[in-house]
N, C-alpha and C positions, 0 to 999 in steps of 0.2 A: 505493500500500500503507498502511495505515495503521498509526501511529507504535506504536501499539498494537502490534496483529503483529506488526512485529520487532523489537519487545524479549521476545513470549513464545514459551515451549515450545508451547502450546495457549491456545491463543483461539477463544471463538463470538462471537461477531458480531452483535446484532441478531436472534438469531434468533427465529422460529416454527416450532411444534411442534404439528402437530393429533393427536387421538385420532379418524379418522373427521372425525363437521362437526367437531369440539367444540374447540375451539385450550385447550392444554397450556400454553404459554410465548408468551409475549408480549412480543416483542422483547427475548428474554434479550442477555445480554452478560457475560461473564466470560471472565478470563483467567489463565492460572499459569507464572508467571516461570522459566527455566532454573536447576535448580535448588530453586525455590522450593515451600513449602508454604501452598499455598490451600485454606480451607474454606467452605463451601456450608452455610449452617445454615438451620432453617427446620422448621415444625410437620408434621405428617403428611400428607400429600395439596396440599401446596405447592407440588410440581412437581421434587424436589431428585432424584429415580432419572432423571424423566425427562429432565435436561439431563445428568446423566451418559450416560444412553444415546444421545441423540442429539451428546452430545461422541465416542464411542466408535464412532459411527453403526452402531446397534441401533435409532434411531428416524428416521425422515426427517424434516430440514429443508425447512419447506417455501419458506422465505424466511430470509433471514441468509445467514451463512457458518458455515463453518469452517473454525480455519487451525491448522497445525504447525508451529512454526520461520517463521511466516512467510508460506507456502505455501498457496495456495487448496486444499484439500483434500473442501469440501460434498461434490462428486460420488462420493469412494471407500466400501466398503463396510467393513466391520467386520474381517476379516481382513490389505485392505486398508493399516489403519490400526494392525492389530499391528506389521505390518511397517515399519513407518514410527515405532514405536518409542512406543505407548499400550498399556498394556495397563490391563482394566477385575476389578477386585475386585467380583462384586456381590454384593448385602446376601444372597441366598440360599447363596451359597458355590459350591455346582452342582457340588458331590464327587460322583466316580463311587463309586459306595455298592458294587459287583461289584469295583473294582479295590483294587490294598493304597496305601497311599499311598506309597512307594516308586513304584506306578505313576501313579495321580494325579500325581507333581511332575512323571514324564518325557516325560509326554504335554508338558507346556508346549515342551519343548527343540524338539519340529520345528518351530518358529516360526524357527528355525535365526539369529538374530539374534547378532551376535557383543558379548559384553562381560563385564562382569567375574562375573555370579552363575555358579555352576553348583550340581549336587546338594550336594556338597561345604558349600559357603560358606552355602548353604539352609540346612543342617542344623545349620552352626553360631550363625546362630538363631538356631533353633528347635532345640535336641536331643531336645527331645519325640519330635519327628516323626522322627527316627533311630532310637528309640525304640522304635518303634509304625511302623516302615516297613515291613514285611511284613503287617500288618494292613489287614483291608478298613476301606476311608474310612467306612462305617456303624457303625464300630464307636468312632468317635471323638468324644471331649465333644465341646459347643460352642466352645469355647474350641481346643480344638487341631483342631475344622475350618477355624475361622480363623486360622490359624497356616498348615494346608494351602494354603489357598487367597490368601493372602499367597503365603507361597513359590511357590506355580505360576504367579502373576505374576511375579513377580522372573525367573522359568526363563525366560522371552521375553527379558530384557534389555532392560527400559521404559526409555526417559529420561524418560516420566509413565506414573505410577502413580495409578491412578481408581479412588478406595475407596469404596461406600455402606455406610456403618453399619456398620463393623469390629468395634465393643464393644456393640451393641446387645445386651441382654439378656446379659450375661456379668458373673460375677463382677469384683468391685474388683479384686482381687489381679490374676487375666488381664487387665484392662482394662491394668492398670501396666504388667505385660508386654509388649504391646500397644504401647503408646505407649511405652516405649523402645526394641524394636524395630522403630517407624517414625523414631525420633529417629534409629536406628544406618543406615534407609536411606538415608534424607535425608543421611547424611551425607556417602553414596556418589555425592552427584550425583543421586541420581533426586528427579525432581520429587514431587509429589503435588497429588490433589486429592480434600480429603476430608470427604465428607459426613454430618454426627451432626446431631440432632435438639436435645441438650442442648451445653451450652456446655465442657465440661469437655475433651475432649479440642481441640476444637478452639483453645482457649487455652491449653495448654499445647507445640502445635506449628505451631501457622500464625502467618503473617507478618504475609496481610491476613485479612480474612472479607468475606463475602457473605451476605448473610438476604432469601432468597426466601419470598413469600407469595403463594397464589392465580394463581401463573405468571409472576411479575411480579419484579426484584428490588426490594427495595424499603429497602437499606441497604446501604450500601459503607465499608470502611474499614481503615485498621492494628488488629490486635489493640488496642494503648494506645489507638486513640480506638472499641473495642468497649467497652471496659474503662468508660472514661468515660461512657459513654454506654447502660451495662447493664440501667441498670432499663427501657430503652424497648424493647432488642433482646428482654430476654425475656417483655415484651408480647408482642413481633409472634410468640414461637416456643412462647406455652403454646398448650397444647390448651384 
């Protein structure tokens, strides 16, 4: 077992992923330590969402390994990984429009993992959801839907929360609110793998950063190292 895997809550090691015959990820490695926030940055089409789906078991890994807590779980499916403590907040949020806000949240509790996150705690984190508990999921604003998607992930009581572009297209005030909420979630010991296209959110939340382009990792380092190399990183992620 590698030293990287021993220290990580979640790791991908030298992973290849294909869509049909087209290779989408090339020997990609990334790791998230227990209680750590790590960001994955890249332009549109760079492979960010593909990597998250490989991590959560929605994309098959052709070569390489997926590890959770140092255990090789490459062969496990998405629902089995959820029981091991991974939760995925997808870019499109996947809110059930015909269910109320509270029903959308309650669905997540069927996972049955024990932990500190309850409906009351999610409402405490996002009071707006409690105000709209009886409303249909399709009546919420974009920011409220993102709160609902994150809250639903938390109700599985995850060890690692994987977030795909959680602030994309949202107003600055909502983005600031979500950043503070993610800080509070992390302070409770939940690790995060945060995918973003721009640097604002990762620089405020993550300790380490990875940059992906054309399905390959092209840079990794600490947030301080990214700041020192910011001009080059911005050129790598610009459209």
